[in-house]
mmCIF file of the N, C-alpha and C atoms, coordinates in Angstrom:
data_MODEL
# 
_entry.id   MODEL 
# 
loop_
_atom_site.group_PDB 
_atom_site.id 
_atom_site.type_symbol 
_atom_site.label_atom_id 
_atom_site.label_alt_id 
_atom_site.label_comp_id 
_atom_site.label_asym_id 
_atom_site.label_entity_id 
_atom_site.label_seq_id 
_atom_site.pdbx_PDB_ins_code 
_atom_site.Cartn_x 
_atom_site.Cartn_y 
_atom_site.Cartn_z 
_atom_site.occupancy 
_atom_site.B_iso_or_equiv 
_atom_site.pdbx_formal_charge 
_atom_site.auth_seq_id 
_atom_site.auth_comp_id 
_atom_site.auth_asym_id 
_atom_site.auth_atom_id 
_atom_site.pdbx_PDB_model_num 
ATOM 1   N N  . UNK A 1 1  ? 96.042 67.893  -11.548 1.00 0.00 ? 1  UNK A N  1 
ATOM 2   C CA . UNK A 1 1  ? 95.604 68.754  -12.991 1.00 0.00 ? 1  UNK A CA 1 
ATOM 3   C C  . UNK A 1 1  ? 97.207 68.790  -13.405 1.00 0.00 ? 1  UNK A C  1 
ATOM 4   N N  . UNK A 1 2  ? 97.520 68.785  -14.677 1.00 0.00 ? 2  UNK A N  1 
ATOM 5   C CA . UNK A 1 2  ? 98.700 69.352  -15.186 1.00 0.00 ? 2  UNK A CA 1 
ATOM 6   C C  . UNK A 1 2  ? 98.409 70.280  -15.835 1.00 0.00 ? 2  UNK A C  1 
ATOM 7   N N  . UNK A 1 3  ? 99.688 71.043  -16.059 1.00 0.00 ? 3  UNK A N  1 
ATOM 8   C CA . UNK A 1 3  ? 99.547 72.442  -16.628 1.00 0.00 ? 3  UNK A CA 1 
ATOM 9   C C  . UNK A 1 3  ? 98.901 72.641  -17.873 1.00 0.00 ? 3  UNK A C  1 
ATOM 10  N N  . UNK A 1 4  ? 98.945 71.448  -18.715 1.00 0.00 ? 4  UNK A N  1 
ATOM 11  C CA . UNK A 1 4  ? 98.263 72.056  -19.898 1.00 0.00 ? 4  UNK A CA 1 
ATOM 12  C C  . UNK A 1 4  ? 96.631 71.815  -20.020 1.00 0.00 ? 4  UNK A C  1 
ATOM 13  N N  . UNK A 1 5  ? 96.026 71.169  -18.738 1.00 0.00 ? 5  UNK A N  1 
ATOM 14  C CA . UNK A 1 5  ? 94.862 71.065  -18.246 1.00 0.00 ? 5  UNK A CA 1 
ATOM 15  C C  . UNK A 1 5  ? 94.331 72.605  -17.876 1.00 0.00 ? 5  UNK A C  1 
ATOM 16  N N  . UNK A 1 6  ? 95.260 72.887  -16.980 1.00 0.00 ? 6  UNK A N  1 
ATOM 17  C CA . UNK A 1 6  ? 94.931 73.979  -16.397 1.00 0.00 ? 6  UNK A CA 1 
ATOM 18  C C  . UNK A 1 6  ? 95.274 75.453  -17.403 1.00 0.00 ? 6  UNK A C  1 
ATOM 19  N N  . UNK A 1 7  ? 95.871 75.357  -18.015 1.00 0.00 ? 7  UNK A N  1 
ATOM 20  C CA . UNK A 1 7  ? 95.955 76.186  -19.420 1.00 0.00 ? 7  UNK A CA 1 
ATOM 21  C C  . UNK A 1 7  ? 94.552 75.959  -19.695 1.00 0.00 ? 7  UNK A C  1 
ATOM 22  N N  . UNK A 1 8  ? 94.469 74.976  -20.624 1.00 0.00 ? 8  UNK A N  1 
ATOM 23  C CA . UNK A 1 8  ? 92.889 74.745  -21.007 1.00 0.00 ? 8  UNK A CA 1 
ATOM 24  C C  . UNK A 1 8  ? 91.839 75.014  -20.464 1.00 0.00 ? 8  UNK A C  1 
ATOM 25  N N  . UNK A 1 9  ? 91.717 74.848  -19.477 1.00 0.00 ? 9  UNK A N  1 
ATOM 26  C CA . UNK A 1 9  ? 90.843 75.204  -18.579 1.00 0.00 ? 9  UNK A CA 1 
ATOM 27  C C  . UNK A 1 9  ? 90.335 77.048  -18.452 1.00 0.00 ? 9  UNK A C  1 
ATOM 28  N N  . UNK A 1 10 ? 91.500 77.149  -18.280 1.00 0.00 ? 10 UNK A N  1 
ATOM 29  C CA . UNK A 1 10 ? 91.593 78.737  -18.315 1.00 0.00 ? 10 UNK A CA 1 
ATOM 30  C C  . UNK A 1 10 ? 90.972 79.433  -19.542 1.00 0.00 ? 10 UNK A C  1 
ATOM 31  N N  . UNK A 1 11 ? 91.885 78.707  -20.642 1.00 0.00 ? 11 UNK A N  1 
ATOM 32  C CA . UNK A 1 11 ? 91.319 79.318  -22.116 1.00 0.00 ? 11 UNK A CA 1 
ATOM 33  C C  . UNK A 1 11 ? 89.563 78.797  -22.359 1.00 0.00 ? 11 UNK A C  1 
ATOM 34  N N  . UNK A 1 12 ? 89.210 78.066  -21.888 1.00 0.00 ? 12 UNK A N  1 
ATOM 35  C CA . UNK A 1 12 ? 87.661 77.693  -21.856 1.00 0.00 ? 12 UNK A CA 1 
ATOM 36  C C  . UNK A 1 12 ? 86.658 78.534  -21.286 1.00 0.00 ? 12 UNK A C  1 
ATOM 37  N N  . UNK A 1 13 ? 87.247 79.035  -19.915 1.00 0.00 ? 13 UNK A N  1 
ATOM 38  C CA . UNK A 1 13 ? 86.470 80.193  -19.585 1.00 0.00 ? 13 UNK A CA 1 
ATOM 39  C C  . UNK A 1 13 ? 86.662 81.271  -19.868 1.00 0.00 ? 13 UNK A C  1 
ATOM 40  N N  . UNK A 1 14 ? 87.827 81.873  -20.218 1.00 0.00 ? 14 UNK A N  1 
ATOM 41  C CA . UNK A 1 14 ? 88.268 82.758  -21.161 1.00 0.00 ? 14 UNK A CA 1 
ATOM 42  C C  . UNK A 1 14 ? 86.731 83.122  -22.034 1.00 0.00 ? 14 UNK A C  1 
ATOM 43  N N  . UNK A 1 15 ? 86.904 81.915  -23.206 1.00 0.00 ? 15 UNK A N  1 
ATOM 44  C CA . UNK A 1 15 ? 86.185 82.218  -24.097 1.00 0.00 ? 15 UNK A CA 1 
ATOM 45  C C  . UNK A 1 15 ? 84.528 82.255  -23.543 1.00 0.00 ? 15 UNK A C  1 
ATOM 46  N N  . UNK A 1 16 ? 84.305 81.616  -22.495 1.00 0.00 ? 16 UNK A N  1 
ATOM 47  C CA . UNK A 1 16 ? 83.023 81.833  -22.060 1.00 0.00 ? 16 UNK A CA 1 
ATOM 48  C C  . UNK A 1 16 ? 82.608 82.616  -21.450 1.00 0.00 ? 16 UNK A C  1 
ATOM 49  N N  . UNK A 1 17 ? 83.447 83.639  -21.057 1.00 0.00 ? 17 UNK A N  1 
ATOM 50  C CA . UNK A 1 17 ? 83.241 84.606  -20.597 1.00 0.00 ? 17 UNK A CA 1 
ATOM 51  C C  . UNK A 1 17 ? 83.250 85.899  -21.582 1.00 0.00 ? 17 UNK A C  1 
ATOM 52  N N  . UNK A 1 18 ? 83.974 85.691  -22.605 1.00 0.00 ? 18 UNK A N  1 
ATOM 53  C CA . UNK A 1 18 ? 83.696 86.428  -24.067 1.00 0.00 ? 18 UNK A CA 1 
ATOM 54  C C  . UNK A 1 18 ? 82.422 86.058  -24.455 1.00 0.00 ? 18 UNK A C  1 
ATOM 55  N N  . UNK A 1 19 ? 81.692 85.066  -24.475 1.00 0.00 ? 19 UNK A N  1 
ATOM 56  C CA . UNK A 1 19 ? 80.467 84.708  -24.939 1.00 0.00 ? 19 UNK A CA 1 
ATOM 57  C C  . UNK A 1 19 ? 79.438 85.545  -24.395 1.00 0.00 ? 19 UNK A C  1 
ATOM 58  N N  . UNK A 1 20 ? 80.169 85.390  -22.909 1.00 0.00 ? 20 UNK A N  1 
ATOM 59  C CA . UNK A 1 20 ? 78.948 85.701  -21.984 1.00 0.00 ? 20 UNK A CA 1 
ATOM 60  C C  . UNK A 1 20 ? 78.849 87.591  -22.247 1.00 0.00 ? 20 UNK A C  1 
ATOM 61  N N  . UNK A 1 21 ? 79.554 88.082  -22.384 1.00 0.00 ? 21 UNK A N  1 
ATOM 62  C CA . UNK A 1 21 ? 79.914 89.377  -22.712 1.00 0.00 ? 21 UNK A CA 1 
ATOM 63  C C  . UNK A 1 21 ? 79.364 89.950  -23.894 1.00 0.00 ? 21 UNK A C  1 
ATOM 64  N N  . UNK A 1 22 ? 79.290 89.304  -24.889 1.00 0.00 ? 22 UNK A N  1 
ATOM 65  C CA . UNK A 1 22 ? 79.013 89.471  -26.561 1.00 0.00 ? 22 UNK A CA 1 
ATOM 66  C C  . UNK A 1 22 ? 77.563 89.204  -26.201 1.00 0.00 ? 22 UNK A C  1 
ATOM 67  N N  . UNK A 1 23 ? 76.988 87.922  -25.657 1.00 0.00 ? 23 UNK A N  1 
ATOM 68  C CA . UNK A 1 23 ? 75.288 88.128  -25.194 1.00 0.00 ? 23 UNK A CA 1 
ATOM 69  C C  . UNK A 1 23 ? 74.935 89.316  -24.728 1.00 0.00 ? 23 UNK A C  1 
ATOM 70  N N  . UNK A 1 24 ? 75.687 89.792  -23.453 1.00 0.00 ? 24 UNK A N  1 
ATOM 71  C CA . UNK A 1 24 ? 75.297 90.899  -23.095 1.00 0.00 ? 24 UNK A CA 1 
ATOM 72  C C  . UNK A 1 24 ? 75.219 91.991  -23.905 1.00 0.00 ? 24 UNK A C  1 
ATOM 73  N N  . UNK A 1 25 ? 75.847 92.314  -24.750 1.00 0.00 ? 25 UNK A N  1 
ATOM 74  C CA . UNK A 1 25 ? 76.043 93.422  -25.918 1.00 0.00 ? 25 UNK A CA 1 
ATOM 75  C C  . UNK A 1 25 ? 74.883 93.027  -26.735 1.00 0.00 ? 25 UNK A C  1 
ATOM 76  N N  . UNK A 1 26 ? 74.364 91.923  -27.227 1.00 0.00 ? 26 UNK A N  1 
ATOM 77  C CA . UNK A 1 26 ? 73.379 91.525  -28.060 1.00 0.00 ? 26 UNK A CA 1 
ATOM 78  C C  . UNK A 1 26 ? 72.129 91.820  -27.573 1.00 0.00 ? 26 UNK A C  1 
ATOM 79  N N  . UNK A 1 27 ? 71.988 91.400  -25.896 1.00 0.00 ? 27 UNK A N  1 
ATOM 80  C CA . UNK A 1 27 ? 70.746 91.798  -25.407 1.00 0.00 ? 27 UNK A CA 1 
ATOM 81  C C  . UNK A 1 27 ? 70.444 93.084  -25.042 1.00 0.00 ? 27 UNK A C  1 
ATOM 82  N N  . UNK A 1 28 ? 71.343 94.144  -24.865 1.00 0.00 ? 28 UNK A N  1 
ATOM 83  C CA . UNK A 1 28 ? 71.428 95.466  -24.939 1.00 0.00 ? 28 UNK A CA 1 
ATOM 84  C C  . UNK A 1 28 ? 70.753 95.866  -26.247 1.00 0.00 ? 28 UNK A C  1 
ATOM 85  N N  . UNK A 1 29 ? 71.621 95.644  -27.040 1.00 0.00 ? 29 UNK A N  1 
ATOM 86  C CA . UNK A 1 29 ? 71.117 96.157  -28.700 1.00 0.00 ? 29 UNK A CA 1 
ATOM 87  C C  . UNK A 1 29 ? 69.715 95.547  -29.015 1.00 0.00 ? 29 UNK A C  1 
ATOM 88  N N  . UNK A 1 30 ? 69.408 94.570  -28.779 1.00 0.00 ? 30 UNK A N  1 
ATOM 89  C CA . UNK A 1 30 ? 67.942 94.025  -28.473 1.00 0.00 ? 30 UNK A CA 1 
ATOM 90  C C  . UNK A 1 30 ? 66.920 94.892  -27.886 1.00 0.00 ? 30 UNK A C  1 
ATOM 91  N N  . UNK A 1 31 ? 67.350 95.170  -27.140 1.00 0.00 ? 31 UNK A N  1 
ATOM 92  C CA . UNK A 1 31 ? 66.375 96.010  -26.030 1.00 0.00 ? 31 UNK A CA 1 
ATOM 93  C C  . UNK A 1 31 ? 66.002 97.481  -26.435 1.00 0.00 ? 31 UNK A C  1 
ATOM 94  N N  . UNK A 1 32 ? 67.345 97.930  -26.822 1.00 0.00 ? 32 UNK A N  1 
ATOM 95  C CA . UNK A 1 32 ? 67.398 99.288  -27.504 1.00 0.00 ? 32 UNK A CA 1 
ATOM 96  C C  . UNK A 1 32 ? 66.522 99.640  -28.709 1.00 0.00 ? 32 UNK A C  1 
ATOM 97  N N  . UNK A 1 33 ? 66.884 98.472  -29.481 1.00 0.00 ? 33 UNK A N  1 
ATOM 98  C CA . UNK A 1 33 ? 65.802 98.430  -30.796 1.00 0.00 ? 33 UNK A CA 1 
ATOM 99  C C  . UNK A 1 33 ? 64.560 98.454  -30.202 1.00 0.00 ? 33 UNK A C  1 
ATOM 100 N N  . UNK A 1 34 ? 63.972 97.226  -29.406 1.00 0.00 ? 34 UNK A N  1 
ATOM 101 C CA . UNK A 1 34 ? 62.785 97.245  -28.876 1.00 0.00 ? 34 UNK A CA 1 
ATOM 102 C C  . UNK A 1 34 ? 62.002 98.676  -28.404 1.00 0.00 ? 34 UNK A C  1 
ATOM 103 N N  . UNK A 1 35 ? 62.856 99.508  -27.615 1.00 0.00 ? 35 UNK A N  1 
ATOM 104 C CA . UNK A 1 35 ? 62.200 100.534 -27.209 1.00 0.00 ? 35 UNK A CA 1 
ATOM 105 C C  . UNK A 1 35 ? 62.330 101.831 -28.309 1.00 0.00 ? 35 UNK A C  1 
ATOM 106 N N  . UNK A 1 36 ? 63.124 101.710 -29.147 1.00 0.00 ? 36 UNK A N  1 
ATOM 107 C CA . UNK A 1 36 ? 62.733 102.659 -30.554 1.00 0.00 ? 36 UNK A CA 1 
ATOM 108 C C  . UNK A 1 36 ? 61.684 102.092 -31.246 1.00 0.00 ? 36 UNK A C  1 
ATOM 109 N N  . UNK A 1 37 ? 61.289 100.569 -31.312 1.00 0.00 ? 37 UNK A N  1 
ATOM 110 C CA . UNK A 1 37 ? 60.563 100.630 -31.869 1.00 0.00 ? 37 UNK A CA 1 
ATOM 111 C C  . UNK A 1 37 ? 58.748 100.746 -31.098 1.00 0.00 ? 37 UNK A C  1 
ATOM 112 N N  . UNK A 1 38 ? 58.673 100.753 -29.965 1.00 0.00 ? 38 UNK A N  1 
ATOM 113 C CA . UNK A 1 38 ? 57.769 100.772 -29.080 1.00 0.00 ? 38 UNK A CA 1 
ATOM 114 C C  . UNK A 1 38 ? 57.238 102.136 -29.141 1.00 0.00 ? 38 UNK A C  1 
ATOM 115 N N  . UNK A 1 39 ? 58.509 103.259 -29.060 1.00 0.00 ? 39 UNK A N  1 
ATOM 116 C CA . UNK A 1 39 ? 58.300 104.486 -29.282 1.00 0.00 ? 39 UNK A CA 1 
ATOM 117 C C  . UNK A 1 39 ? 57.739 104.939 -30.514 1.00 0.00 ? 39 UNK A C  1 
ATOM 118 N N  . UNK A 1 40 ? 57.947 104.633 -31.517 1.00 0.00 ? 40 UNK A N  1 
ATOM 119 C CA . UNK A 1 40 ? 57.682 104.567 -32.625 1.00 0.00 ? 40 UNK A CA 1 
ATOM 120 C C  . UNK A 1 40 ? 56.350 104.352 -32.839 1.00 0.00 ? 40 UNK A C  1 
ATOM 121 N N  . UNK A 1 41 ? 55.724 103.163 -32.451 1.00 0.00 ? 41 UNK A N  1 
ATOM 122 C CA . UNK A 1 41 ? 54.540 102.668 -32.297 1.00 0.00 ? 41 UNK A CA 1 
ATOM 123 C C  . UNK A 1 41 ? 53.627 103.987 -31.430 1.00 0.00 ? 41 UNK A C  1 
ATOM 124 N N  . UNK A 1 42 ? 54.054 104.069 -30.469 1.00 0.00 ? 42 UNK A N  1 
ATOM 125 C CA . UNK A 1 42 ? 53.368 105.372 -29.449 1.00 0.00 ? 42 UNK A CA 1 
ATOM 126 C C  . UNK A 1 42 ? 53.451 106.441 -30.403 1.00 0.00 ? 42 UNK A C  1 
ATOM 127 N N  . UNK A 1 43 ? 54.251 107.261 -31.243 1.00 0.00 ? 43 UNK A N  1 
ATOM 128 C CA . UNK A 1 43 ? 54.309 108.406 -31.814 1.00 0.00 ? 43 UNK A CA 1 
ATOM 129 C C  . UNK A 1 43 ? 53.037 108.179 -32.971 1.00 0.00 ? 43 UNK A C  1 
ATOM 130 N N  . UNK A 1 44 ? 52.987 106.688 -33.622 1.00 0.00 ? 44 UNK A N  1 
ATOM 131 C CA . UNK A 1 44 ? 52.311 106.763 -34.643 1.00 0.00 ? 44 UNK A CA 1 
ATOM 132 C C  . UNK A 1 44 ? 50.552 106.746 -34.147 1.00 0.00 ? 44 UNK A C  1 
ATOM 133 N N  . UNK A 1 45 ? 50.440 106.051 -32.896 1.00 0.00 ? 45 UNK A N  1 
ATOM 134 C CA . UNK A 1 45 ? 49.340 105.878 -32.322 1.00 0.00 ? 45 UNK A CA 1 
ATOM 135 C C  . UNK A 1 45 ? 48.655 107.457 -31.928 1.00 0.00 ? 45 UNK A C  1 
ATOM 136 N N  . UNK A 1 46 ? 49.627 108.465 -31.601 1.00 0.00 ? 46 UNK A N  1 
ATOM 137 C CA . UNK A 1 46 ? 49.202 109.772 -30.672 1.00 0.00 ? 46 UNK A CA 1 
ATOM 138 C C  . UNK A 1 46 ? 48.906 110.511 -32.177 1.00 0.00 ? 46 UNK A C  1 
ATOM 139 N N  . UNK A 1 47 ? 49.838 110.290 -33.389 1.00 0.00 ? 47 UNK A N  1 
ATOM 140 C CA . UNK A 1 47 ? 49.561 111.227 -34.454 1.00 0.00 ? 47 UNK A CA 1 
ATOM 141 C C  . UNK A 1 47 ? 48.033 110.670 -35.008 1.00 0.00 ? 47 UNK A C  1 
ATOM 142 N N  . UNK A 1 48 ? 47.755 109.515 -34.888 1.00 0.00 ? 48 UNK A N  1 
ATOM 143 C CA . UNK A 1 48 ? 46.282 109.038 -35.351 1.00 0.00 ? 48 UNK A CA 1 
ATOM 144 C C  . UNK A 1 48 ? 45.640 109.570 -34.427 1.00 0.00 ? 48 UNK A C  1 
ATOM 145 N N  . UNK A 1 49 ? 45.402 109.344 -33.218 1.00 0.00 ? 49 UNK A N  1 
ATOM 146 C CA . UNK A 1 49 ? 44.500 110.045 -32.420 1.00 0.00 ? 49 UNK A CA 1 
ATOM 147 C C  . UNK A 1 49 ? 44.300 111.472 -32.856 1.00 0.00 ? 49 UNK A C  1 
ATOM 148 N N  . UNK A 1 50 ? 45.196 112.434 -32.948 1.00 0.00 ? 50 UNK A N  1 
ATOM 149 C CA . UNK A 1 50 ? 45.510 113.662 -33.427 1.00 0.00 ? 50 UNK A CA 1 
ATOM 150 C C  . UNK A 1 50 ? 44.638 113.966 -34.845 1.00 0.00 ? 50 UNK A C  1 
ATOM 151 N N  . UNK A 1 51 ? 44.684 112.921 -35.648 1.00 0.00 ? 51 UNK A N  1 
ATOM 152 C CA . UNK A 1 51 ? 44.163 113.567 -36.875 1.00 0.00 ? 51 UNK A CA 1 
ATOM 153 C C  . UNK A 1 51 ? 42.498 112.922 -36.809 1.00 0.00 ? 51 UNK A C  1 
ATOM 154 N N  . UNK A 1 52 ? 42.172 111.679 -36.124 1.00 0.00 ? 52 UNK A N  1 
ATOM 155 C CA . UNK A 1 52 ? 40.790 111.573 -35.755 1.00 0.00 ? 52 UNK A CA 1 
ATOM 156 C C  . UNK A 1 52 ? 39.801 112.647 -35.016 1.00 0.00 ? 52 UNK A C  1 
ATOM 157 N N  . UNK A 1 53 ? 40.862 113.079 -34.052 1.00 0.00 ? 53 UNK A N  1 
ATOM 158 C CA . UNK A 1 53 ? 40.091 114.417 -33.129 1.00 0.00 ? 53 UNK A CA 1 
ATOM 159 C C  . UNK A 1 53 ? 39.870 115.515 -34.154 1.00 0.00 ? 53 UNK A C  1 
ATOM 160 N N  . UNK A 1 54 ? 40.599 115.739 -35.035 1.00 0.00 ? 54 UNK A N  1 
ATOM 161 C CA . UNK A 1 54 ? 40.872 116.892 -35.965 1.00 0.00 ? 54 UNK A CA 1 
ATOM 162 C C  . UNK A 1 54 ? 39.822 116.800 -36.779 1.00 0.00 ? 54 UNK A C  1 
ATOM 163 N N  . UNK A 1 55 ? 39.487 115.824 -37.325 1.00 0.00 ? 55 UNK A N  1 
ATOM 164 C CA . UNK A 1 55 ? 38.577 115.119 -38.392 1.00 0.00 ? 55 UNK A CA 1 
ATOM 165 C C  . UNK A 1 55 ? 36.857 115.375 -37.652 1.00 0.00 ? 55 UNK A C  1 
ATOM 166 N N  . UNK A 1 56 ? 36.962 114.656 -36.493 1.00 0.00 ? 56 UNK A N  1 
ATOM 167 C CA . UNK A 1 56 ? 35.557 114.779 -35.669 1.00 0.00 ? 56 UNK A CA 1 
ATOM 168 C C  . UNK A 1 56 ? 35.456 116.433 -35.630 1.00 0.00 ? 56 UNK A C  1 
ATOM 169 N N  . UNK A 1 57 ? 36.195 117.472 -35.206 1.00 0.00 ? 57 UNK A N  1 
ATOM 170 C CA . UNK A 1 57 ? 35.725 118.539 -34.922 1.00 0.00 ? 57 UNK A CA 1 
ATOM 171 C C  . UNK A 1 57 ? 35.696 119.228 -36.056 1.00 0.00 ? 57 UNK A C  1 
ATOM 172 N N  . UNK A 1 58 ? 35.839 118.866 -37.323 1.00 0.00 ? 58 UNK A N  1 
ATOM 173 C CA . UNK A 1 58 ? 35.806 119.775 -38.327 1.00 0.00 ? 58 UNK A CA 1 
ATOM 174 C C  . UNK A 1 58 ? 34.377 119.095 -38.908 1.00 0.00 ? 58 UNK A C  1 
ATOM 175 N N  . UNK A 1 59 ? 34.369 117.600 -38.583 1.00 0.00 ? 59 UNK A N  1 
ATOM 176 C CA . UNK A 1 59 ? 32.615 117.153 -39.128 1.00 0.00 ? 59 UNK A CA 1 
ATOM 177 C C  . UNK A 1 59 ? 31.727 118.173 -38.411 1.00 0.00 ? 59 UNK A C  1 
ATOM 178 N N  . UNK A 1 60 ? 32.066 118.096 -37.006 1.00 0.00 ? 60 UNK A N  1 
ATOM 179 C CA . UNK A 1 60 ? 31.179 118.631 -35.945 1.00 0.00 ? 60 UNK A CA 1 
ATOM 180 C C  . UNK A 1 60 ? 30.638 120.193 -36.658 1.00 0.00 ? 60 UNK A C  1 
ATOM 181 N N  . UNK A 1 61 ? 31.544 120.878 -37.100 1.00 0.00 ? 61 UNK A N  1 
ATOM 182 C CA . UNK A 1 61 ? 31.246 121.999 -37.590 1.00 0.00 ? 61 UNK A CA 1 
ATOM 183 C C  . UNK A 1 61 ? 30.402 122.310 -38.358 1.00 0.00 ? 61 UNK A C  1 
ATOM 184 N N  . UNK A 1 62 ? 30.349 121.680 -39.855 1.00 0.00 ? 62 UNK A N  1 
ATOM 185 C CA . UNK A 1 62 ? 29.952 121.446 -40.719 1.00 0.00 ? 62 UNK A CA 1 
ATOM 186 C C  . UNK A 1 62 ? 29.600 120.316 -41.232 1.00 0.00 ? 62 UNK A C  1 
ATOM 187 N N  . UNK A 1 63 ? 28.463 119.479 -40.708 1.00 0.00 ? 63 UNK A N  1 
ATOM 188 C CA . UNK A 1 63 ? 28.644 118.318 -41.252 1.00 0.00 ? 63 UNK A CA 1 
ATOM 189 C C  . UNK A 1 63 ? 27.735 117.908 -42.356 1.00 0.00 ? 63 UNK A C  1 
ATOM 190 N N  . UNK A 1 64 ? 27.300 118.955 -43.544 1.00 0.00 ? 64 UNK A N  1 
ATOM 191 C CA . UNK A 1 64 ? 26.315 118.505 -44.496 1.00 0.00 ? 64 UNK A CA 1 
ATOM 192 C C  . UNK A 1 64 ? 27.687 118.523 -45.478 1.00 0.00 ? 64 UNK A C  1 
ATOM 193 N N  . UNK A 1 65 ? 28.338 119.618 -45.195 1.00 0.00 ? 65 UNK A N  1 
ATOM 194 C CA . UNK A 1 65 ? 29.285 119.744 -46.745 1.00 0.00 ? 65 UNK A CA 1 
ATOM 195 C C  . UNK A 1 65 ? 30.643 119.471 -46.170 1.00 0.00 ? 65 UNK A C  1 
ATOM 196 N N  . UNK A 1 66 ? 31.339 120.157 -45.332 1.00 0.00 ? 66 UNK A N  1 
ATOM 197 C CA . UNK A 1 66 ? 32.690 119.944 -44.896 1.00 0.00 ? 66 UNK A CA 1 
ATOM 198 C C  . UNK A 1 66 ? 32.784 118.272 -44.359 1.00 0.00 ? 66 UNK A C  1 
ATOM 199 N N  . UNK A 1 67 ? 31.956 117.977 -43.398 1.00 0.00 ? 67 UNK A N  1 
ATOM 200 C CA . UNK A 1 67 ? 31.810 116.799 -42.942 1.00 0.00 ? 67 UNK A CA 1 
ATOM 201 C C  . UNK A 1 67 ? 32.152 115.727 -44.014 1.00 0.00 ? 67 UNK A C  1 
ATOM 202 N N  . UNK A 1 68 ? 31.504 115.843 -44.956 1.00 0.00 ? 68 UNK A N  1 
ATOM 203 C CA . UNK A 1 68 ? 31.834 114.405 -45.994 1.00 0.00 ? 68 UNK A CA 1 
ATOM 204 C C  . UNK A 1 68 ? 32.749 114.473 -46.661 1.00 0.00 ? 68 UNK A C  1 
ATOM 205 N N  . UNK A 1 69 ? 33.331 115.681 -46.493 1.00 0.00 ? 69 UNK A N  1 
ATOM 206 C CA . UNK A 1 69 ? 34.739 116.342 -47.738 1.00 0.00 ? 69 UNK A CA 1 
ATOM 207 C C  . UNK A 1 69 ? 35.440 115.369 -46.866 1.00 0.00 ? 69 UNK A C  1 
ATOM 208 N N  . UNK A 1 70 ? 35.855 116.212 -45.338 1.00 0.00 ? 70 UNK A N  1 
ATOM 209 C CA . UNK A 1 70 ? 36.800 115.621 -44.477 1.00 0.00 ? 70 UNK A CA 1 
ATOM 210 C C  . UNK A 1 70 ? 36.592 114.159 -44.334 1.00 0.00 ? 70 UNK A C  1 
ATOM 211 N N  . UNK A 1 71 ? 35.602 113.453 -44.345 1.00 0.00 ? 71 UNK A N  1 
ATOM 212 C CA . UNK A 1 71 ? 35.540 112.072 -44.140 1.00 0.00 ? 71 UNK A CA 1 
ATOM 213 C C  . UNK A 1 71 ? 35.846 111.433 -45.571 1.00 0.00 ? 71 UNK A C  1 
ATOM 214 N N  . UNK A 1 72 ? 36.017 111.946 -46.823 1.00 0.00 ? 72 UNK A N  1 
ATOM 215 C CA . UNK A 1 72 ? 36.806 111.545 -47.825 1.00 0.00 ? 72 UNK A CA 1 
ATOM 216 C C  . UNK A 1 72 ? 38.251 111.601 -47.900 1.00 0.00 ? 72 UNK A C  1 
ATOM 217 N N  . UNK A 1 73 ? 38.736 112.658 -47.518 1.00 0.00 ? 73 UNK A N  1 
ATOM 218 C CA . UNK A 1 73 ? 39.653 113.097 -47.323 1.00 0.00 ? 73 UNK A CA 1 
ATOM 219 C C  . UNK A 1 73 ? 40.524 112.359 -46.276 1.00 0.00 ? 73 UNK A C  1 
ATOM 220 N N  . UNK A 1 74 ? 40.076 112.197 -45.477 1.00 0.00 ? 74 UNK A N  1 
ATOM 221 C CA . UNK A 1 74 ? 40.248 111.154 -44.125 1.00 0.00 ? 74 UNK A CA 1 
ATOM 222 C C  . UNK A 1 74 ? 40.654 110.013 -44.281 1.00 0.00 ? 74 UNK A C  1 
ATOM 223 N N  . UNK A 1 75 ? 39.737 109.394 -45.167 1.00 0.00 ? 75 UNK A N  1 
ATOM 224 C CA . UNK A 1 75 ? 39.839 107.829 -45.439 1.00 0.00 ? 75 UNK A CA 1 
ATOM 225 C C  . UNK A 1 75 ? 41.089 108.036 -46.852 1.00 0.00 ? 75 UNK A C  1 
ATOM 226 N N  . UNK A 1 76 ? 41.622 108.717 -47.339 1.00 0.00 ? 76 UNK A N  1 
ATOM 227 C CA . UNK A 1 76 ? 42.655 108.733 -48.520 1.00 0.00 ? 76 UNK A CA 1 
ATOM 228 C C  . UNK A 1 76 ? 43.529 108.916 -47.556 1.00 0.00 ? 76 UNK A C  1 
ATOM 229 N N  . UNK A 1 77 ? 43.710 109.935 -46.850 1.00 0.00 ? 77 UNK A N  1 
ATOM 230 C CA . UNK A 1 77 ? 45.005 110.041 -45.532 1.00 0.00 ? 77 UNK A CA 1 
ATOM 231 C C  . UNK A 1 77 ? 45.452 108.912 -44.856 1.00 0.00 ? 77 UNK A C  1 
ATOM 232 N N  . UNK A 1 78 ? 44.392 107.968 -44.330 1.00 0.00 ? 78 UNK A N  1 
ATOM 233 C CA . UNK A 1 78 ? 44.337 106.608 -43.894 1.00 0.00 ? 78 UNK A CA 1 
ATOM 234 C C  . UNK A 1 78 ? 44.895 105.830 -44.706 1.00 0.00 ? 78 UNK A C  1 
ATOM 235 N N  . UNK A 1 79 ? 44.313 105.436 -45.881 1.00 0.00 ? 79 UNK A N  1 
ATOM 236 C CA . UNK A 1 79 ? 45.239 104.690 -46.988 1.00 0.00 ? 79 UNK A CA 1 
ATOM 237 C C  . UNK A 1 79 ? 46.568 104.925 -47.220 1.00 0.00 ? 79 UNK A C  1 
ATOM 238 N N  . UNK A 1 80 ? 46.681 106.442 -47.480 1.00 0.00 ? 80 UNK A N  1 
ATOM 239 C CA . UNK A 1 80 ? 48.468 106.775 -47.696 1.00 0.00 ? 80 UNK A CA 1 
ATOM 240 C C  . UNK A 1 80 ? 49.010 106.529 -46.495 1.00 0.00 ? 80 UNK A C  1 
ATOM 241 N N  . UNK A 1 81 ? 48.415 106.765 -45.075 1.00 0.00 ? 81 UNK A N  1 
ATOM 242 C CA . UNK A 1 81 ? 49.404 106.979 -43.825 1.00 0.00 ? 81 UNK A CA 1 
ATOM 243 C C  . UNK A 1 81 ? 49.611 105.344 -43.298 1.00 0.00 ? 81 UNK A C  1 
# 
């Protein structure tokens, strides 16, 4: 191999290594964003669960008046949330 070919090979290898590093950085960013998204979904599910339990407790306390009011307000809250 000539010196020019050797230099070309070295440059190509260097470029490939940089692409691999860039890909690794990109994959790490994607994984981080995915973790943030999963955590947000889990928090939303926990919040929804707590709201539904609170609604059920209020309904059981007074199912005739408070219960229907809670159900009505809950449906508005779900629509807004």
